C-alpha positions in Angstrom: 0.0 0.0 -0.1 1.1 3.6 -0.4 -0.4 7.1 0.1 -1.2 10.0 -2.2 -3.1 13.3 -1.8 -6.7 13.5 -2.7 -7.0 15.5 -5.9 -9.8 17.9 -4.6 -9.6 17.8 -0.8 -5.9 17.4 -0.3 -6.4 14.7 2.3 -4.1 11.6 2.3 -5.7 8.5 0.7 -4.4 5.0 1.2 -4.3 3.1 -2.2 -4.3 -0.6 -2.2 -1.6 -1.6 -4.8 -3.5 -4.9 -5.1 -6.0 -4.3 -7.9 -9.1 -5.8 -6.6 -10.7 -6.8 -9.9 -7.7 -8.9 -11.0 -8.9 -12.0 -8.8 -12.5 -10.9 -7.9 -15.5 -13.2 -8.0 -18.5 -11.3 -9.2 -22.1 -12.5 -8.9 -24.3 -11.7 -11.7 -27.8 -10.6 -10.5 -30.6 -10.9 -13.1 -32.7 -8.3 -11.3 -36.1 -9.4 -12.5 -35.4 -13.0 -11.3 -33.5 -12.4 -8.1 -36.0 -11.4 -5.4 -39.4 -9.5 -5.6 -40.2 -7.1 -2.8 -43.5 -5.8 -4.0 -45.5 -8.9 -4.9 -45.9 -8.3 -8.7 -43.9 -11.3 -9.6 -40.8 -9.3 -11.0 -37.6 -8.9 -9.0 -36.5 -5.4 -8.1 -33.8 -3.4 -6.6 -35.3 -3.6 -3.0 -35.0 -7.4 -3.5 -31.5 -7.1 -4.4 -30.7 -5.0 -1.4 -32.6 -7.7 0.8 -30.3 -10.4 -0.8 -27.1 -8.8 -0.1 -26.3 -10.5 3.2 -26.8 -13.7 1.4 -24.3 -12.9 -1.2 -22.0 -11.6 1.3 -22.3 -15.0 3.2 -21.6 -16.7 0.0 -18.4 -14.9 -0.2 -18.5 -12.9 -3.6 -16.6 -9.7 -4.0 -19.2 -7.9 -5.8 -22.2 -8.1 -8.0 -23.2 -7.1 -11.6 -26.9 -6.0 -12.0 -28.7 -6.5 -15.2 -30.3 -3.3 -16.8 -32.8 -1.8 -14.5 -33.2 1.5 -16.6 -36.5 2.7 -18.0 -37.4 0.4 -20.9 -40.3 -1.1 -22.8 -38.8 -4.4 -21.8 -38.9 -5.9 -25.3 -35.5 -7.5 -24.4 -35.8 -7.4 -20.8 -34.1 -4.0 -20.2 -31.4 -4.3 -22.9 -33.6 -1.8 -24.8 -33.0 1.2 -22.9 -35.2 4.2 -23.1 -33.4 6.4 -20.5 -29.8 5.6 -19.3 -29.9 7.7 -16.2 -32.9 6.6 -14.2 -34.6 3.5 -12.8 -37.8 1.8 -14.3 -40.5 2.0 -11.8 -40.8 -1.8 -12.4 -37.6 -2.1 -10.3 -37.8 0.9 -8.0 -36.5 4.4 -8.2 -33.1 6.3 -7.9 -33.6 6.5 -4.1 -33.9 2.7 -3.8 -30.7 2.4 -5.9 -28.9 4.8 -3.5 -30.1 2.7 -0.6 -28.6 -0.4 -2.3 -25.3 1.3 -2.9 -25.2 2.3 0.8 -25.9 -1.3 2.0 -23.5 -2.6 -0.6 -20.7 -0.4 0.6 -21.3 -1.2 4.3 -21.0 -4.9 3.4 -17.9 -4.6 1.3 -19.9 -5.6 -2.0 -18.8 -3.9 -5.0 -21.4 -3.0 -7.6 -21.2 -3.1 -11.4 -23.8 -1.7 -13.6 -24.8 -3.2 -17.0 -24.4 -0.6 -19.7 -25.8 -1.0 -23.4 -23.9 1.4 -25.7 -24.4 -0.5 -29.0 -28.2 0.3 -29.2 -31.1 1.8 -27.3 -34.8 1.4 -27.3 -37.0 2.5 -30.1 -38.7 4.5 -27.3 -35.6 6.4 -26.5 -36.2 10.3 -27.0 -33.5 10.4 -29.7 -35.1 7.6 -31.8 -38.5 9.2 -31.5 -37.0 12.5 -32.7 -35.4 10.7 -35.5 -38.7 9.3 -36.7 -40.2 12.7 -36.5 -37.4 14.2 -38.6 -36.5 14.3 -42.2 -34.0 12.1 -43.9 -30.5 13.7 -43.6 -31.4 15.3 -40.3 -29.0 15.5 -37.3 -31.5 13.4 -35.3 -31.4 10.6 -37.8 -27.4 11.0 -37.9 -27.4 9.5 -34.4 -28.6 6.1 -35.9 -27.9 4.2 -39.1 -30.6 5.5 -41.4 -30.2 4.7 -45.1 -32.1 4.7 -48.4 -33.3 1.3 -49.6 -32.2 -0.5 -52.8 -34.2 -1.4 -55.7 -37.4 0.2 -57.1 -38.7 2.8 -54.8 -36.1 1.9 -52.2 -38.2 -1.1 -51.3 -35.2 -3.4 -50.5 -33.0 -3.0 -47.3 -29.7 -1.1 -47.8 -27.7 -4.3 -47.4 -28.2 -8.1 -46.7 -27.3 -8.2 -43.1 -29.3 -10.3 -40.8 -30.1 -9.7 -37.2 -28.6 -11.9 -34.5 -32.1 -12.6 -33.1 -33.5 -13.6 -36.6 -34.8 -11.7 -39.6 -33.3 -8.8 -41.6 -31.5 -6.3 -39.5 -33.3 -3.3 -41.3 -36.8 -1.9 -40.8 -38.3 0.7 -43.0 -39.9 3.7 -41.5 -43.1 5.6 -42.6 -42.1 9.3 -43.2 -44.2 12.3 -41.8 -46.1 12.5 -45.1 -47.2 8.8 -44.7 -45.1 7.4 -47.5 -42.5 4.5 -47.2 -39.3 6.0 -46.2 -35.7 5.2 -45.1 -34.6 2.1 -43.3 -32.8 1.9 -40.0 -30.2 -0.7 -38.8 -30.9 -3.0 -35.7 -28.4 -5.9 -35.2 -30.8 -7.5 -32.6 -34.5 -6.4 -32.9 -36.5 -3.6 -34.5 -37.1 -2.2 -31.0 -33.3 -1.8 -30.6 -31.9 0.5 -33.1 -28.1 0.5 -33.4 -26.5 3.9 -32.4 -24.1 5.5 -34.8 -20.8 5.9 -32.9 -19.3 7.9 -35.8 -21.4 10.7 -34.6 -19.6 12.6 -31.8 -22.9 13.3 -30.1 -23.2 9.5 -29.2 -20.0 9.5 -27.4 -20.6 12.7 -25.6 -24.0 11.3 -24.4 -22.3 8.1 -22.9 -19.7 10.3 -21.2 -22.6 11.9 -19.3 -24.1 8.4 -18.5 -20.9 7.0 -17.0 -20.3 10.0 -14.9 -23.9 10.0 -13.7 -23.6 6.5 -12.3 -19.8 6.9 -11.2 -20.9 9.9 -9.2 -23.6 7.7 -7.5 -20.9 5.4 -6.3 -20.8 2.5 -8.6 -17.6 0.4 -8.9 -17.7 0.0 -12.7 -19.6 -1.3 -15.7 -20.3 -4.5 -17.6 -20.3 -3.5 -21.2 -23.0 -5.1 -23.4 -21.8 -6.0 -27.0 -18.3 -4.4 -26.4 -17.0 -5.6 -29.7 -20.0 -3.7 -31.4 -20.6 0.1 -31.6 -18.9 0.7 -34.9 -19.9 -0.7 -38.2 -18.0 -0.8 -41.5 -18.4 2.7 -42.9 -19.7 1.7 -46.3 -22.2 -0.8 -44.8 -21.4 -3.2 -47.6 -23.1 -6.6 -48.2 -21.8 -9.5 -46.1 -20.5 -12.8 -47.7 -22.4 -14.7 -45.1 -25.5 -12.5 -44.1 -27.1 -15.1 -41.9 -23.9 -16.0 -39.9 -25.0 -14.0 -36.9 -28.5 -15.5 -36.6 -27.2 -19.0 -37.3 -24.6 -18.9 -34.6 -26.3 -16.2 -32.3 -22.9 -14.6 -32.1 -21.0 -11.6 -33.5 -19.7 -13.3 -36.6 -20.3 -10.6 -39.4 -16.9 -9.0 -39.7 -18.6 -5.8 -41.2 -20.9 -5.2 -38.2 -18.5 -6.1 -35.2 -15.0 -5.8 -34.0 -14.1 -2.7 -36.2 -10.8 -1.0 -35.2 -12.3 2.2 -34.2 -14.1 0.7 -31.1 -10.8 0.5 -29.2 -10.7 4.3 -29.1 -14.0 4.2 -27.2 -12.5 1.9 -24.6 -9.4 3.8 -24.3 -11.6 7.0 -23.5 -13.7 5.2 -21.1 -10.7 3.8 -19.3 -9.5 7.5 -18.9 -12.8 8.4 -17.4 -12.5 5.5 -14.9 -8.9 6.4 -14.0 -9.9 10.0 -13.4 -12.4 8.8 -10.6 -9.8 6.3 -9.2 -7.2 9.2 -9.0 -9.8 11.2 -6.9 -10.4 8.7 -4.1 -8.1 5.7 -4.6 -11.0 3.2 -5.4 -10.4 1.6 -8.7 -13.4 1.4 -11.1 -13.7 -1.5 -13.4 -14.6 -2.0 -17.2 -15.4 -5.4 -18.1 -16.6 -6.2 -21.6 -18.8 -8.7 -23.3 -16.3 -9.4 -26.1 -17.2 -12.0 -28.6 -14.3 -12.4 -31.2 -12.9 -15.4 -33.0 -9.7 -16.0 -31.2 -8.1 -15.4 -27.8 -5.5 -13.3 -29.6 -8.3 -10.8 -30.8 -9.8 -10.9 -27.3 -6.5 -9.8 -25.8 -6.6 -6.5 -27.9 -9.6 -5.4 -25.8 -7.8 -5.8 -22.5 -4.5 -3.9 -23.2 -3.4 -1.8 -20.4 -5.0 1.3 -21.7 -8.4 -0.2 -22.6 -10.9 -2.5 -20.8 -9.6 -4.0 -17.5 -11.2 -7.2 -18.4 -13.4 -9.1 -20.9 -15.3 -12.3 -20.5 -13.5 -15.3 -21.8 -16.4 -17.2 -23.3 -14.3 -20.0 -24.7 -14.4 -21.9 -21.4 -18.1 -21.7 -21.3 -18.5 -23.0 -24.9 -16.0 -25.8 -24.4 -17.3 -29.3 -24.6 -17.0 -31.6 -21.6 -13.5 -32.9 -22.6 -10.0 -32.6 -21.0 -8.3 -31.6 -24.2 -10.8 -29.0 -25.1 -10.6 -27.4 -21.7 -6.8 -27.5 -21.7 -6.6 -25.9 -25.1 -8.9 -23.0 -24.3 -7.2 -22.4 -21.0 -3.8 -22.5 -22.4 -4.7 -20.0 -25.1 -6.2 -17.7 -22.6 -3.2 -17.7 -20.2 -0.8 -17.1 -23.2 -2.7 -14.5 -25.1 -4.9 -12.7 -22.5 -2.7 -12.8 -19.3 0.1 -11.8 -21.6 -1.3 -8.4 -21.9 -0.9 -7.7 -18.3 -4.8 -8.2 -17.6 -6.0 -11.4 -16.0 -8.5 -13.9 -17.7 -12.2 -13.3 -16.7 -13.6 -16.9 -16.6 -17.3 -17.6 -16.8 -19.3 -20.9 -17.1 -22.8 -19.6 -17.0 -24.8 -16.3 -17.7 -28.3 -15.1 -18.6 -27.8 -16.1 -22.3 -26.7 -19.6 -22.0 -27.9 -23.1 -21.0 -26.9 -23.7 -17.4 -24.0 -26.2 -16.9 -26.0 -28.7 -15.0 -28.2 -29.3 -18.1 -25.4 -28.5 -20.6 -23.1 -31.1 -19.3 -25.9 -33.7 -18.8 -28.8 -34.6 -20.7 -30.7 -31.8 -22.3 -34.4 -32.3 -21.8 -34.3 -33.3 -18.1 -34.1 -31.1 -15.1 -30.5 -32.0 -14.5 -29.1 -35.5 -14.5 -26.8 -36.7 -11.7 -24.1 -36.8 -14.4 -24.6 -33.1 -15.3 -24.6 -32.0 -11.7 -21.4 -33.9 -11.0 -19.7 -32.3 -14.0 -21.1 -28.7 -13.2 -19.6 -29.0 -9.6 -16.2 -30.2 -11.0 -16.2 -27.3 -13.5 -16.9 -24.9 -10.8 -13.9 -26.0 -8.8 -11.9 -25.7 -12.0 -12.8 -22.3 -12.7 -12.3 -21.0 -9.1 -8.8 -22.5 -9.1 -7.7 -20.8 -12.4 -5.7 -17.6 -12.0 -7.8 -14.5 -12.8 -11.2 -13.4 -12.0 -14.5 -15.3 -12.2 -18.3 -14.5 -12.7 -21.0 -16.5 -11.1 -24.6 -16.4 -12.6 -27.3 -16.3 -10.1 -28.6 -19.8 -9.3 -25.3 -21.4 -10.4 -24.4 -21.6 -6.7 -27.6 -23.7 -6.1 -27.0 -26.1 -9.1 -30.1 -25.0 -10.8 -30.8 -26.8 -14.1 -32.1 -25.2 -17.2 -36.0 -25.2 -17.3 -36.5 -26.7 -20.8 -40.2 -27.2 -20.9 -41.7 -23.8 -20.5 -44.9 -23.5 -22.4 -44.9 -21.4 -25.6 -47.4 -18.9 -24.2 -45.1 -17.8 -21.3 -42.0 -17.4 -23.4 -40.8 -13.8 -23.6 -37.3 -14.0 -25.2 -37.4 -11.9 -28.5 -35.5 -14.7 -30.2 -38.7 -16.9 -30.0 -40.9 -14.1 -30.9 -38.9 -13.4 -34.2 -38.0 -17.0 -35.2 -40.7 -19.2 -33.6 -37.8 -21.5 -32.7 -37.3 -22.8 -29.2 -33.7 -24.0 -30.1 -31.8 -21.1 -28.7 -34.2 -19.3 -26.3 -33.0 -17.9 -23.0 -36.0 -18.0 -20.9 -34.9 -21.4 -19.4 -32.0 -19.9 -17.5 -34.0 -16.9 -16.4 -36.6 -18.4 -14.3 -36.9 -16.7 -10.8 -34.8 -18.1 -8.0 -36.4 -20.4 -5.4 -35.6 -19.1 -2.0 -37.7 -21.2 0.4 -40.8 -23.5 0.7 -42.1 -26.4 -1.2 -44.3 -24.7 -3.8 -44.1 -21.8 -6.2 -43.3 -18.9 -5.7 -40.8 -20.5 -3.3 -40.3 -17.2 -1.4 -39.3 -15.3 -4.5 -42.2 -13.0 -4.1 -43.4 -11.2 -0.9 -47.0 -11.5 -2.2 -49.5 -14.1 -1.5 -48.7 -17.7 -2.1 -51.0 -17.3 -5.3 -48.6 -14.7 -6.6 -47.2 -15.7 -9.9 -43.5 -15.1 -10.8 -43.1 -13.6 -14.3 -41.9 -16.9 -15.6 -43.4 -20.2 -13.9 -41.0 -22.1 -11.5 -41.3 -26.0 -11.9 -42.3 -28.0 -8.9 -38.9 -29.5 -8.8 -37.3 -26.1 -7.8 -38.3 -27.0 -4.2 -35.1 -29.4 -4.1 -32.9 -26.3 -5.1 -34.4 -23.8 -2.6 -31.8 -21.5 -0.9 -32.9 -22.5 2.7 -32.3 -26.2 1.7 -29.0 -25.4 0.1 -27.7 -23.6 3.2 -28.9 -26.4 5.5 -27.3 -29.2 3.4 -23.5 -29.2 3.7 -23.2 -31.4 0.6 -24.9 -28.8 -1.6 -23.8 -26.8 -4.5 -23.9 -23.7 -2.3 -21.5 -25.1 0.4 -19.1 -26.2 -2.5 -19.1 -22.6 -3.9 -18.8 -21.0 -0.4 -15.9 -23.3 0.6 -14.3 -22.8 -2.7 -14.6 -19.1 -2.4 -13.3 -19.0 1.3 -10.3 -21.2 0.3 -9.6 -19.1 -2.8 -9.6 -15.9 -0.8 -6.7 -17.1 1.3 -4.6 -18.0 -1.8 -1.9 -15.3 -2.6 -1.6 -15.5 -6.4 -5.1 -15.8 -7.7 -4.7 -12.8 -10.1 -1.1 -13.2 -11.2 -0.3 -16.8 -10.3 1.5 -19.2 -12.9 0.0 -22.2 -13.9 2.0 -25.4 -14.9 0.3 -28.4 -16.5 0.9 -31.8 -14.8 1.5 -35.0 -16.7 -2.0 -36.8 -16.2 -3.9 -39.6 -17.8 -5.8 -38.6 -21.1 -9.1 -38.0 -19.3 -7.6 -36.0 -16.5 -6.6 -32.3 -16.5 -4.3 -31.2 -13.7 -2.2 -28.2 -13.0 -0.1 -26.6 -10.2 0.0 -22.9 -9.6 3.1 -20.9 -8.2 1.5 -20.8 -4.7 1.3 -24.6 -4.6 -2.4 -25.0 -5.3 -3.0 -28.2 -7.3 -6.4 -28.7 -9.1 -7.1 -31.9 -11.0 -10.4 -32.8 -12.8 -11.3 -36.2 -13.9 -13.5 -35.7 -17.1 -13.9 -39.5 -17.5 -16.1 -41.8 -15.7 -13.7 -44.2 -14.1 -11.7 -43.4 -11.0 -8.0 -42.6 -11.6 -4.9 -42.0 -9.5 -4.8 -38.5 -8.2 -1.7 -36.4 -8.9 -1.1 -35.6 -5.2 -1.3 -38.0 -2.3 -3.1 -37.2 0.7 -6.8 -35.9 1.4 -7.8 -33.0 -0.8 -8.5 -29.6 0.7 -11.8 -29.6 -1.2 -13.4 -31.8 -3.8 -16.6 -31.7 -5.9 -17.6 -35.2 -4.8 -16.6 -37.8 -2.4 -12.7 -38.5 -2.5 -10.4 -40.9 -0.9 -6.5 -40.3 -0.6 -4.8 -40.9 -3.8 -7.9 -41.6 -6.0 -9.8 -39.1 -8.2 -13.2 -40.4 -9.0 -14.9 -39.8 -12.4 -16.5 -36.4 -13.2 -14.9 -34.9 -10.0 -12.4 -32.1 -9.3 -10.3 -31.7 -6.3 -7.8 -29.2 -4.8 -4.6 -29.8 -2.8 -1.7 -27.8 -1.6 1.4 -29.8 -2.3 5.1 -29.3 -3.1 5.1 -32.8 -4.6 2.7 -32.9 -7.5 4.0 -35.1 -10.3 6.1 -33.1 -12.8 
């Protein structure tokens, strides 16, 4: 630690030279599904505040809040109508300030989700654009263009939206005639902003400062490889790639070089606040790019502090696959001076219990065992980790929601259930034996915004805390042990010589982690009883679908 003078008050401020974010474990709170304080079936900020002691007990370092801004909720808040307020659905600014006060008292850091690639079609800017003429300054904040073909009846290019269908919609002009088209890489209710217009960047400067002035510790940035589009908006050689993969694949719409200038500027804004009070603010990006090497460009020392490394999340349950993605991340990302930001679950992906098991069931025993093992592996890796709410309960994906309750715009636009995200967003079970399982403070007849299956009773938080064999205790014990290890952010990693189905490594601080991806028991790389294991272990043996930690100076070379 060292001291410096506060830039405004002149008082001496103690700075912690250990940068907290390098090894932080952050809990993703999907606000509408966390805890409902009003009885309307939708989670809210007061519910998050009530759940803070639970999260503190779990042992996380901070929380990331999904968007709670005013929004028509066409994409559950990722269609923002006002970036500097709270939707009444979730509370108000006074409630947000109370949440910040309680979080600060408990030592829990708070990150907000910011959505700079697009806004809502209800945003005042877009409403002004619709009321303005082609070529106006209002339309210049978005991507408006004339159509092709006779009477401009065809979209300006052939791009398709990630959520299905064309990425262009035509507007009706003020005189009632068919007019220009506007770009939306997700849904028509989410028009893409034109970051080549300086007004857009200036607006987000104001947004950042508004929330930083209210005490937040940083931002998770949605679609961080987006923002800029190829200036000519040319046709894509594979226009349906984004929709087919549901990923940022179109090289003309994503990962343009100009975006790095935005992150350098945002980093400078965060550093300005850090210099004022010694509390480091964090930028973590949702960066979806083809390789770890391209990923690394976003976390250079003057850009984002971190970016989610999704390759671990998408890796099949296979020792070679896990080793490959971990090795690439350690080489390319950690080599920038940042640390890898590991993630196994989030609000857009099938939960690990189901993903690693048998899709179509509420979570096979095999899927649960593998999910537990993967959690210990992630928590042992050098760097930071993000946990998605319910992951610590071992919640499975809800795969049989009726069509009439689905709210995901992917389903609305495509009619397909193949990639819908509602199943990982079902409200959390807290207590009791029937829905709403303590999620809502209303009457027992109160209905959560998505129905909870009866088997959620087995995963309720009160049961998890009472059962020392539960997922919750595995996560809590792993977090406690992790917090006492000295090299989480910057530790080295050396692979051990193991059998083909086993992945093992030792870190510079002596922590050994091994995962048996196979089904048959195998000799453990370290003798003695593990510090922690994802399933029952005996000394010297590592069962199938199990991970374990040891501290040892004698791991096999």
